[in-house]
N, C-alpha and C positions, 0 to 999 in steps of 0.2 A: 717701247711706246710708239705711237705713230709719230712720223716725221712731217714736217712743214717747212716749206719755202715761203720767205717774206720778202716782197718787193716793196722797196719805199721809195718815195720822191719828197724832196724837201718843198715845204711850204715856203712862201715868202718870209714867215716869219723865221722858219727854220735856216734860211740861208743868211738873213741879217745876221745871226751869230754862230756863223760858220766854224769860229775858234772853239766855240762850246760844244761842238760834236762829239768829240772823245769822251767828255763827261756824260753827256746825254746818251751814248752807246751805254757806257757801263751802269747808268741807271736804268735803262731799259732792260738790259741783261738780269738786273735785280729785280726788275719788275715782272719778268720772265718766271723766274726761279720762285717768287712769291705765289706764283699761280699754277706751279707744280711742272715748269718747262725746264728744259736744259738746252741752252743756246750752244750749239757745235762750232758756229762760226759767224762772223758779221764782217763783211767786204764792202769797201766803198767802191762803186763802180763807175764807169764811163759809160755814156749812152742814154738810152729812154729812162732808165731808173737810176737813183743815186746810191743806193745802198740794197743788199741783200743779204739776207741772214738765213740759216738753216738751223732746225732745232727740233726738239722732241717735247711734245706735249701729251699728257694722259688722255686727253678728250679733244674732239673739234671744239667744244664749249670752252675749255680752258685756252686753247689756241686763240679762240675768237675774243675771249675777255682780255688776253695780253695784247692782240692788236688794237682792240678799241681803248685801253688803257694808254697805251704809248701814242695812238694818233690823237687822243683827246688833249694832248699836251698843246697840241696845234703846230709841231715843228714837222710833222712828215704825216703822208697819206699813204696807207698801206694797201698792198693787194696780197692776200696770204693762199696759199696752194697746198693742198695735201699731197705728199709725195709718197712713191711706193718704191720699196728696193725691187730689184729683179728678182727676188724669192716671193715677196709679196705678191707680186703681179703675178708670178707663175701660178699662184695659188687661186688668184681671181681668174686666171685664163682658163684653168681646168674646169671651171663651173660653167663655161660656155658650152653650148648643145653644139 
């Protein structure tokens, strides 16, 4: 399955209930699974983004649906990127002229 990296920023609402973050992460992982995803890891980070997740989804549409479902709760804003393994990139590079 394709791999995706999602960057999260807490909204004002999300920061107000910072103690609820562990439960919200668990709920978000369940949401990902309900859309066919498999979360490989979630990390709370320092810097520009507050959380990072890495996971697999069967399609761009499934990954986008998951991100929209999570961000629609109002606690975070997301930026999702398709990630390629070195092997996948090698196949892409072979197609270049």
